[in-house]
N, C-alpha and C positions, 0 to 999 in steps of 0.2 A: 500207764495206769498204776493203780496201787496193787501191791502183791500180798500185803499182810492180811487184808480183809476180802471177804466174798460179798458180792451184791445179792440182794434178795432175788432179783430177776435171773440170777445164774444158778440158783439152788437146784434146778433140774439136772445140772451136770455134777452135783455133789451128793447124791443120795447115798447114805451110808458113811459119808466122810465126816470127820470132825473139822468144823470150820469156825471162823470168827466173823461176826457181823458187827458193823459199826453204824449206829443210828440213834434214834430217839424213841423214848417210850410213848406210845400212842394211847395205850390203855392197859389196865391190869385188873385181875380178879383172883380171889382166893377160894380154895376149897379144901380146908383141913390141912393135910400134910402135902398138898400140892397147890401151887399157885401158877397162874398163867400171865404172861406178859405179851403184849402186842407191840412188836418193834417195826418202825418204818425207817427206811434209809433213803427215800426219794425214788427208788426204783420199784418199790412194792411194800407189802405188809407181810409179816410172818409171825406166827404164834410160837412163843417159847414156853416149854413146860418145865417148871422148876419143882423137882421132887426133893423132899427133905432127906430121903435116903441117898440121893445122888450128889448132893452139893454140901459144901461146908456150911456150918451154922450161920456165919456172917452173911453168906450169900442168900440163904433161905430167909433170914430176917430182913433182908434188904427191901422186901416188899412194904415194910412199914415206914420207910423213909424216902423212897424214890417217888417222884411226882410226875404228872403228865409233862412231856417234853424234856425230861431228864435225858441227857446224852449218855449213851452206854456203849460198851463193847461186850458182846455176848458170845461166848464160846459154847458149842454143843454139837451134837450129831444130827444130821439131816435125815428125816424120815418122811415118807409120803403119807398123807392123810387127806382124803377127799373132803372131809368136813372142815378142814382148816382153811384160812384165807390163802389163796394161791395154790392150794393142794399140797402144801408142805408144812412140816412142823419141826421145831428144833428142840431136841432133848438137851436141856441146858446142863453144862458142867461148871461154868464159871461166869461171873458178871463183874465187869469193871465199870465203875461210875466215873465218867469224865467230869460232869457237873450236874449237881442237883438243881433242877429248875425252880425258880420262885413260883408262887401260885399263878397258874396260867390264866390269863384274862379271857381267852377263848376256850372255855371248857366245853365238854360235850353236851351243850344245851343251846337253846334258841337265843339269838341276839338281834337287835334292831339293825337296819341297814347302816345308819350313821356310825354306830359303834363298830360294826364290822369294817367299814371303809376306813375309819380312824386306825384300825388295827390290821390294815391290809397286809402289812409285812408279816403278820402271823397267820392271817386268814388263808393265805395261799398254801399253807401246810395241810389244810383239810382236804378230804377226799374229793369233794365236788369241785372245789377250786383247782385242785391239782389236776383232775381229769380234764377240766376245761383248758388249762394252759398246756397240757400235753397234746390235746387236739389242735390247739393253735400252732404248736411246734410242728405237728405233722402237716398242717396246711402250708406253713412256711416252706417246709422241705419239698412238698409237692409242687409248689409254685416254682421254686428254683429248678427242680428236676424237669418240669414241663418245658420251660424256656431253654434251659441249657441243652436238653436233648433234641431241641428243634433248631439249633444253630443260632439262637439269639445271643447277643453279647451284652453282658451286664455293664452298664455305664452309670456311675454314681452321679447324682445331681446334687448341687449345692444346697445347703440349708439356708444360708443368707442369700437373698436375692435383691436386685436393685429395682425390680418392677413387679407388678401384680400379674396374676394369672386368672383367678376366679372371680375377682370383684374387690373393689377398694374398701368395702364396708366390713370385711371379715379378716383384715390384716392385723398381724402383730407387728408393730413398728418398733424399731430400736435404733439408738444412736450408733453410728458406725464410723468412728474416727473423724468426726466432723461432718458427716453426711448421714443420710437416712438409709436404712436397710430394713428388710422385712423377712420374717420367718416364712419359709416356703409354703405355699398353698398346694403346690403340685410340681413335679419334676418334668411335666409334659413338654414345656417349651424347649428345655435342654435335650429331651429325648428326640425332638424333631431335628435338632442339629446333629445329634448322634446318628440318627437314622440315615442322614445324608452321607455319613462317613462309613457306617457299617451295614446298612441295609435293614437289619432286624435287631432291635435293641430293647432293653428294659431297664428300669431303675426300681429300686425297692428300698423304701426308707420312711422315716417319720414326716408327716405333713401337719400343718397347723391352720386352724380356722378360728378366728375370734368371734364366733357366732354366739349371741346371747340366747342360747337355746337350752331348754331344760328337758328336752324330750329323751326318751329311752334310746334313741338312735344316734345321739350326737355326743362327741367328745371334742375338746379343743386341740388335743394332740392325738393323732391316729396314724396308722401305717397304711401305705398304699403300694401296690405294684402297678407299674405303668409301662406296658409294651408300646412300641411304635414301629411301624413297618412302612418302608418306602415302596412306592408303586402299588399301594393297597387302597382300595376304595371302601365305601361304607359296607357293602355286602361282604367283602373280604374280612373286614373288621368284625362283623357280626359272626361270621363263621369261626374266627379265632376265639372270640369270647365264649361262644357256645361250646367249642371243644375244650377250652380251658376250664370252664366251670364244671363240666361233666367229669373231667379228669380229677379235679380236687375232691369232689363229692365221693366218687367211687373209691378214691385212694383212702379217704377217711373211713368209709364203710368197711374197707378191707383191713386196714391197719389198726384201727382204734375201736374195735368192738367192745373191749372191756371198759374203756372210758365212757363210751356211749351208754353202756349198761349202768355204770355208776350214776350217770346223769339222768337215767330213766328216760332216755330219748327214744321216742317212737320213730323207728327208722323207715317205716313203710313209705312215707312220703319222699324220703331221700332216695330210696331205691328207684323211684320213678324219674329221677333226674338223669335222663338220657336224651341224646340227640334224636330227632330235631326238636328245638325249642320253638314255641309259637312266636311269630313276629307280627306285630300290629302297628299301624301308624298312630300318631298322636290323635288324629281325628277319630279313628276307631276306638281309641281309649276313652276319649271324651264321650262318645256315644254309649260306651259301657256305663260310665258314671251317670249319665242322664237316664238310662234305662233302669238304673238302681236308685233313682230319685235322689241323687246327690246334687246339692246346690253348688254348681261349679260354673265359674265364668270362663267361657271359651276364650282361649288365648293366654290364659294364666298357666303357671307351672303347677305341677301336682304337689300336694301336701302329703303328709304321712297317711292320713285317712284315705285320700284318693288312691294312693298307691296300693293300700290294703284291699280296697274294693276291686281294683283292676286285677291284682295278682290272684285274688281268690276265685277268679273265673277259670283258672288254669291249674293243672296238677304238677307243673314244673315251672322253672323260671320263664318269664315272658319278656321279650325285647320290644320296647316301644321306640319307634324311630320317627324321624322328621317332625320335631317339635317346631313351634313358631321361632323363626330366626331372632325375633325381637327379644326373646327371653333367654337366649343362649349367648355364650361368650363370644368375643370379637373374632376369635380364631376359627370358628366353625364355618365350614364352606356352605354357601347357599345351594339349595337344590336347583340344578339348571332347568328343571321342569316347572318349578314354582319358587320364585325368589323369596317368597314370604316364609319358606320353610328351610330349616337347616339340615344338613346331612349328618345327623347326630343320632345316638341311641343310648337309652338307659335300659339296664336289665333289672327287673324287679323279681326278688326272690318270693317264692310262695309262702303261705302261712302267715302273711302279714308282716314280713321282715323288710319289705321296702327295697329301695335301690341299693344294689351291691356293686353295679358297674355303671360308669358314665363315660361316654367317649364319642368319637365320630371321625369324619373326614375333615382334614384341616384345609383352610384356605391357602391355595398355592399360588395365587395371582398377586403380584406385588401391588398393583394399582388398587385392587379391591381391598387388600389387607390394610393399606395405608388409609383408605377411606374409613374402614371400620374402626381403626384405632382413633381416628379423629372423632367419629360419631360417639365413641364411648368416653370421650374426654380424657384420653390417656396421653401421656407425654411421649411423642415419637422418639425423642432422643434416647429414652430408656430402652426402646425396642429396636435400636439401630442394628444390633447384632442379629436380632430375630428377622428383620427385614432382609438382611444379607442372604438369608437362606432362600429367598425368592429371587435374588439377583444372580446367584451363581448355581445354576443347574437345578432350578425348582422342578419338583415332580409331585404328582398326586401322592398323598400319604395319609395314614390314619392310625389311630390308637385309642386306648382307653385306660381308665384307672379302676382297679378293684380295691375296695376298702376291706382290710383284713378283719377289723373288729366286727363289722356287720356280718361278714361271712362266718366268722366264728359263732356269733350269736345265733345265726340261722342253723348251722349244722349242729350246734349243741342244744338248741331249743331254749335259749335263754331269753328272758324278757327285757334285759337291759344290757347295753354294751359295756357298762362299767366293769362287768365280771369277765370280759373277754381279753383284757390287757393286764399285765402284772400290776402296774401302778397307774390307774386312770387319772386323767386330767380333765376336769369339767369346769363349767362356769364358776362353781362354788368350791372347787376342791383342787388344791395344789399341795396336799400333804397326805400321806408321807412321801 
């Protein structure tokens, strides 16, 4: 690490010491023979007090030429002050300017969404965006800790794939040395192979969907964590998903209180996210929609509005299982008690945030899987390796995928997923 400078987050260990901080000017204000600067260094904010009696003349007059986001090295003595940001204050002795910033386009005022997204590279410096991405970081850490501490093996799935996973209409196709390849929609198929080798596995990485969707819940590039477990059935899968989501939520509530306060997130609903979660069948979910006078065609998939109506009946995430097999992917196993239903599950977050988990038990019978590939008009040759998994020691297995951005949106109380990822990619945005 660096030795010359102290981080704001470490000031608690330096009360009474003279230290040097390196960061950027967030704000400043003047009061006669004293002026105040607010310095951010990425780990926090601290107020510096610049007294005309305590500093050289050129340091005191620096207030007239430094601008917002000017990069600075500030030396001073650390004092406690409950009124100051973070509870500490720096009595400044010297300031070194690294670079005086040009007029900052994102000043401390309101801007339209398009403007802010065009300046996303600068917008992430602001407190709310910073808090959101810190919570995202904690969610990522909690995900890795959850699986690593339970004996799962991380297996990286490829980004380029020769075949589809979720549907041919949402593929990003690319030329691949004279043949076609696709940006991955999911690492699931590869995790099924890995589960047969390691028993309990997960992958964690970016996935891509060429959906022409402009809703607040969709991105064309997003991150998913996808666990897969050999010898696990649908009930086992739901148990894992339930334990997993409770762990993430409680971890964020414990570790990121300050960031949640910056976002003004009402955490009372998150505090209720504890096991057990309600579990209802697709048919029971349809009955909820009809009881709420929603015009819904039985047998169809749920849209965003449908998911909101269903989830609002519960005070914690609800798991909807056994959807019609006709609307689910080819790899979903049919319910042996009702072949028209698939052994699948979606987890819907409360407060109208919709599906955060989708998964289920996989078809483990070679004959049935080949029939389904044919029914979905998919090329069997591309799935030869996948079919091999049913030829050499096939076992019941299941898994799911959790979308990071929707989870971040829910925990942060955000209305649009574009703020949940550092540089979002949508149908109309590939910049910056």
